[in-house]
C-alpha positions as a Markdown table, in Angstrom:
| # | Residue | x | y | z |
|---|---|---|---|---|
| 1 | Met | -25.7 | -14.5 | -83.5 |
| 2 | Leu | -28.6 | -16.0 | -85.5 |
| 3 | Arg | -27.8 | -13.8 | -88.4 |
| 4 | Ala | -24.2 | -15.0 | -88.4 |
| 5 | Leu | -25.3 | -18.6 | -88.2 |
| 6 | Leu | -27.5 | -18.1 | -91.3 |
| 7 | Leu | -24.7 | -16.4 | -93.2 |
| 8 | Leu | -22.4 | -19.3 | -92.3 |
| 9 | Leu | -24.9 | -21.8 | -93.5 |
| 10 | Gly | -25.5 | -19.8 | -96.7 |
| 11 | Ala | -21.8 | -19.6 | -97.4 |
| 12 | Ala | -21.4 | -23.4 | -96.8 |
| 13 | Ala | -24.2 | -24.1 | -99.3 |
| 14 | Cys | -22.6 | -21.9 | -101.9 |
| 15 | Leu | -19.2 | -23.5 | -101.3 |
| 16 | Ala | -20.8 | -27.0 | -101.6 |
| 17 | Gln | -22.5 | -26.0 | -104.9 |
| 18 | Glu | -19.2 | -24.7 | -106.3 |
| 19 | Leu | -17.4 | -27.9 | -105.4 |
| 20 | Cys | -20.2 | -29.9 | -107.1 |
| 21 | Glu | -20.0 | -27.7 | -110.3 |
| 22 | His | -16.2 | -27.9 | -110.4 |
| 23 | Asn | -16.2 | -31.7 | -110.2 |
| 24 | Met | -18.8 | -32.5 | -112.9 |
| 25 | Thr | -16.7 | -35.4 | -114.2 |
| 26 | Glu | -17.3 | -37.2 | -110.9 |
| 27 | Ser | -20.9 | -36.2 | -110.5 |
| 28 | Leu | -24.1 | -38.3 | -111.2 |
| 29 | Lys | -27.3 | -36.9 | -112.5 |
| 30 | Val | -30.6 | -37.8 | -110.9 |
| 31 | Arg | -34.1 | -37.5 | -112.4 |
| 32 | Leu | -37.3 | -38.2 | -110.5 |
| 33 | Ser | -40.8 | -38.8 | -112.0 |
| 34 | Ile | -42.9 | -38.5 | -108.9 |
| 35 | Lys | -46.2 | -37.7 | -110.5 |
| 36 | Thr | -45.8 | -40.4 | -113.1 |
| 37 | Ala | -45.2 | -43.0 | -110.5 |
| 38 | Leu | -47.7 | -42.0 | -107.8 |
| 39 | Gly | -50.4 | -40.0 | -109.7 |
| 40 | Lys | -52.8 | -38.3 | -107.3 |
| 41 | Gln | -50.8 | -39.5 | -104.3 |
| 42 | Ala | -47.6 | -37.7 | -105.6 |
| 43 | Tyr | -45.8 | -35.6 | -103.0 |
| 44 | Asp | -44.1 | -32.3 | -103.5 |
| 45 | Trp | -40.3 | -32.2 | -103.8 |
| 46 | Asn | -38.9 | -29.8 | -101.3 |
| 47 | Glu | -35.9 | -29.3 | -99.0 |
| 48 | Ser | -37.0 | -32.0 | -96.7 |
| 49 | Glu | -37.1 | -34.5 | -99.6 |
| 50 | Met | -33.7 | -33.4 | -100.7 |
| 51 | Phe | -32.4 | -33.9 | -97.2 |
| 52 | Leu | -33.8 | -37.4 | -97.2 |
| 53 | Phe | -32.1 | -38.1 | -100.5 |
| 54 | Arg | -28.7 | -36.9 | -99.2 |
| 55 | Ala | -29.2 | -39.0 | -96.1 |
| 56 | Thr | -30.0 | -42.2 | -98.1 |
| 57 | Leu | -26.9 | -41.5 | -100.2 |
| 58 | Ala | -24.8 | -41.1 | -97.1 |
| 59 | Phe | -26.3 | -44.4 | -95.8 |
| 60 | Ala | -25.4 | -46.1 | -99.1 |
| 61 | Met | -21.8 | -44.9 | -99.0 |
| 62 | Arg | -21.4 | -45.9 | -95.3 |
| 63 | Thr | -22.9 | -49.4 | -96.1 |
| 64 | His | -20.7 | -49.9 | -99.1 |
| 65 | Phe | -17.5 | -48.9 | -97.4 |
| 66 | Asn | -18.3 | -50.8 | -94.2 |
| 67 | Asp | -18.3 | -47.6 | -92.0 |
| 68 | Ser | -14.6 | -47.1 | -92.6 |
| 69 | Asp | -15.4 | -43.5 | -93.5 |
| 70 | Gln | -18.1 | -41.5 | -91.6 |
| 71 | Tyr | -20.2 | -40.2 | -94.5 |
| 72 | Asn | -22.8 | -37.6 | -93.4 |
| 73 | Val | -25.5 | -35.5 | -95.2 |
| 74 | Ser | -22.8 | -32.8 | -95.6 |
| 75 | Ser | -20.8 | -35.2 | -97.6 |
| 76 | Ile | -23.4 | -35.2 | -100.4 |
| 77 | Leu | -23.1 | -32.0 | -102.5 |
| 78 | Val | -25.9 | -31.1 | -104.9 |
| 79 | Cys | -26.0 | -28.7 | -107.8 |
| 80 | Asn | -27.8 | -27.8 | -111.0 |
| 81 | Glu | -31.2 | -28.5 | -109.4 |
| 82 | Thr | -34.3 | -27.9 | -111.6 |
| 83 | Glu | -38.0 | -27.5 | -110.9 |
| 84 | Arg | -38.8 | -30.7 | -112.8 |
| 85 | Val | -36.9 | -32.5 | -110.1 |
| 86 | Ser | -33.5 | -33.3 | -111.6 |
| 87 | Phe | -30.1 | -32.4 | -110.2 |
| 88 | Arg | -26.5 | -33.5 | -110.1 |
| 89 | Phe | -24.5 | -34.6 | -107.0 |
| 90 | Val | -21.0 | -35.5 | -105.9 |
| 91 | Val | -19.8 | -37.2 | -102.8 |
| 92 | Ala | -17.0 | -35.5 | -100.8 |
| 93 | Asp | -14.4 | -37.5 | -99.0 |
| 94 | Pro | -15.0 | -37.2 | -95.2 |
| 95 | Lys | -11.3 | -37.2 | -94.5 |
| 96 | Asn | -10.7 | -34.5 | -97.1 |
| 97 | Pro | -13.9 | -32.5 | -98.0 |
| 98 | Ser | -12.2 | -30.7 | -100.9 |
| 99 | Gln | -11.6 | -34.1 | -102.6 |
| 100 | Met | -14.5 | -35.8 | -104.3 |
| 101 | Lys | -15.0 | -39.6 | -104.4 |
| 102 | Lys | -14.6 | -41.2 | -107.8 |
| 103 | Gln | -17.7 | -41.6 | -109.8 |
| 104 | Ser | -17.1 | -45.4 | -110.2 |
| 105 | Glu | -17.1 | -45.8 | -106.4 |
| 106 | Val | -20.3 | -43.8 | -106.0 |
| 107 | Lys | -21.9 | -46.0 | -108.7 |
| 108 | Glu | -21.0 | -49.1 | -106.8 |
| 109 | Ala | -22.5 | -47.8 | -103.6 |
| 110 | Val | -25.7 | -46.8 | -105.3 |
| 111 | Arg | -26.1 | -50.1 | -107.0 |
| 112 | Ala | -25.6 | -52.0 | -103.7 |
| 113 | Ser | -28.4 | -49.9 | -102.0 |
| 114 | Arg | -30.6 | -49.2 | -105.0 |
| 115 | His | -33.6 | -50.9 | -103.6 |
| 116 | Arg | -33.3 | -49.0 | -100.3 |
| 117 | Ile | -33.0 | -45.7 | -102.1 |
| 118 | Asn | -36.0 | -46.4 | -104.3 |
| 119 | Ser | -38.1 | -47.5 | -101.3 |
| 120 | Ala | -37.4 | -44.3 | -99.4 |
| 121 | Phe | -39.2 | -42.3 | -102.1 |
| 122 | Leu | -41.8 | -45.0 | -103.1 |
| 123 | Leu | -40.3 | -45.1 | -106.6 |
| 124 | Ser | -38.6 | -47.6 | -108.9 |
| 125 | Asp | -35.5 | -47.7 | -111.2 |
| 126 | Ser | -37.6 | -46.1 | -114.0 |
| 127 | Thr | -39.0 | -43.2 | -111.9 |
| 128 | Leu | -35.9 | -42.5 | -109.8 |
| 129 | Glu | -33.2 | -42.5 | -112.4 |
| 130 | Phe | -29.4 | -42.3 | -112.0 |
| 131 | Leu | -28.7 | -41.5 | -115.6 |
| 132 | Glu | -25.1 | -42.7 | -115.5 |
| 133 | Ile | -26.2 | -46.0 | -113.9 |
| 134 | Pro | -28.3 | -48.5 | -116.0 |
| 135 | Pro | -31.5 | -49.8 | -114.4 |
| 136 | Thr | -31.2 | -53.0 | -112.4 |
| 137 | Leu | -32.5 | -55.9 | -114.4 |
| 138 | Ala | -35.3 | -58.0 | -112.8 |
| 139 | Thr | -34.3 | -61.5 | -111.9 |
| 140 | Pro | -35.7 | -63.9 | -114.6 |
| 141 | Tyr | -38.6 | -65.9 | -113.3 |
| 142 | Ser | -37.9 | -69.6 | -113.0 |
| 143 | Pro | -40.9 | -71.9 | -112.3 |
| 144 | Ala | -40.5 | -74.4 | -109.5 |
| 145 | Thr | -41.5 | -77.2 | -112.0 |
| 146 | Pro | -39.7 | -77.2 | -115.4 |
| 147 | Pro | -42.0 | -76.8 | -118.3 |
| 148 | Trp | -40.8 | -80.0 | -120.0 |
| 149 | Leu | -41.8 | -82.0 | -116.9 |
| 150 | Ile | -45.3 | -80.5 | -117.0 |
| 151 | Val | -45.7 | -81.4 | -120.7 |
| 152 | Phe | -44.4 | -84.9 | -120.0 |
| 153 | Gly | -46.8 | -85.4 | -117.1 |
| 154 | Val | -49.8 | -84.3 | -119.3 |
| 155 | Val | -48.8 | -86.7 | -122.1 |
| 156 | Ile | -48.3 | -89.6 | -119.7 |
| 157 | Gly | -51.6 | -88.8 | -118.0 |
| 158 | Gly | -53.4 | -88.8 | -121.3 |
| 159 | Val | -51.9 | -92.2 | -122.3 |
| 160 | Cys | -52.8 | -93.7 | -118.9 |
| 161 | Ala | -56.3 | -92.4 | -119.2 |
| 162 | Gly | -56.7 | -93.9 | -122.7 |
| 163 | Ile | -55.4 | -97.3 | -121.5 |
| 164 | Val | -57.9 | -97.3 | -118.5 |
| 165 | Val | -60.8 | -96.4 | -120.9 |
| 166 | Met | -59.9 | -99.2 | -123.3 |
| 167 | Leu | -59.6 | -101.8 | -120.5 |
| 168 | Ala | -62.9 | -100.7 | -118.9 |
| 169 | Ser | -64.7 | -100.8 | -122.3 |
| 170 | Ser | -63.3 | -104.3 | -123.1 |
| 171 | Leu | -64.3 | -105.5 | -119.6 |
| 172 | Val | -67.9 | -104.1 | -120.0 |
| 173 | Gln | -68.2 | -105.7 | -123.4 |
| 174 | Lys | -67.1 | -109.1 | -122.1 |
| 175 | Arg | -69.6 | -108.9 | -119.3 |
| 176 | Arg | -72.4 | -108.1 | -121.7 |
| 177 | Gln | -71.5 | -111.1 | -123.9 |
| 178 | Lys | -71.4 | -113.4 | -120.9 |
| 179 | Lys | -74.7 | -112.2 | -119.6 |
| 180 | Gly | -76.3 | -112.7 | -123.0 |
| 181 | Lys | -75.1 | -116.3 | -123.2 |
| 182 | Asp | -76.3 | -117.0 | -119.7 |
| 183 | Glu | -79.8 | -115.7 | -120.6 |
| 184 | Glu | -79.9 | -117.9 | -123.7 |
| 185 | Glu | -79.0 | -121.0 | -121.6 |
| 186 | Glu | -81.6 | -120.1 | -118.9 |
| 187 | Tyr | -84.5 | -119.7 | -121.3 |
| 188 | Gly | -83.5 | -122.4 | -123.8 |
| 189 | Val | -83.4 | -120.1 | -126.8 |
| 190 | Val | -82.0 | -121.6 | -130.0 |
| 191 | Thr | -81.4 | -120.0 | -133.3 |
| 192 | Glu | -82.3 | -121.3 | -136.7 |
| 193 | Asn | -81.9 | -119.5 | -140.0 |
| 194 | Gly | -80.9 | -116.4 | -138.1 |
| 195 | Leu | -84.1 | -116.4 | -136.0 |
| 196 | Ala | -84.4 | -117.1 | -132.3 |
| 197 | His | -87.0 | -119.7 | -131.2 |
| 198 | Asp | -88.0 | -121.1 | -127.9 |
| 199 | Ser | -86.8 | -124.8 | -127.7 |
| 200 | Leu | -89.8 | -125.8 | -125.5 |
| 201 | Asp | -92.3 | -125.2 | -128.3 |
| 202 | Gly | -90.2 | -126.8 | -131.0 |
| 203 | Val | -89.1 | -125.5 | -134.3 |
| 204 | Cys | -91.7 | -125.0 | -137.0 |
| 205 | Asn | -90.5 | -126.4 | -140.4 |
| 206 | Thr | -92.6 | -125.0 | -143.3 |
| 207 | Ala | -91.5 | -127.9 | -145.6 |
| 208 | Phe | -93.9 | -130.3 | -143.8 |
| 209 | Ser | -96.8 | -127.9 | -143.4 |
| 210 | Asp | -100.3 | -129.0 | -144.4 |
| 211 | Asn | -101.0 | -125.6 | -145.8 |
| 212 | Asp | -102.3 | -126.0 | -149.4 |
| 213 | Arg | -100.7 | -122.9 | -150.5 |
| 214 | Ile | -97.3 | -124.4 | -149.7 |
| 215 | Thr | -97.9 | -128.0 | -150.9 |
| 216 | Lys | -100.0 | -127.3 | -154.0 |
| 217 | Met | -98.0 | -127.8 | -157.2 |
């Protein structure tokens, strides 16, 4: 009984591979770069990983077609598998397993679930490649504040700072001048010939000095 079951499974696998090879025009090629992406944490590609891949593809097809067709792992047929982890696959129609889904429909399903497929294998568009499907472009980054508004704010801030500095400098200068005048009035300081003298002691005029050196002809 067990032998018959194994033979049946082997025959089904061979039939699936033949269907895949005979429908290359509807197939998609997959290439994985696990070591490049994960380095020392890379895992080995084996039958379990292939089963997971087929399951994620069946999920993508179910999701894209809103469960109108019950896609299963058996609906994903794989062929031309290589040791460097590359292979081709087609998707069989659940209602008619001998009929393959169009490549365009499979592409749409893969694009819609690309992130979920990548996440299942810890890879990205560049390390889990569907060669017939261009990589998904990242959404351009748009800052919350427009750059022109930031520049405008910096310029206005600089202008305002300059005005504040000028006003503060003018105010300090006026206070110093006022303080100097108040001190002159308080101590009675007068200025003559550019020299400051104390008004309490009078102003010395050398023209009326008794010094012989000055009055001598």
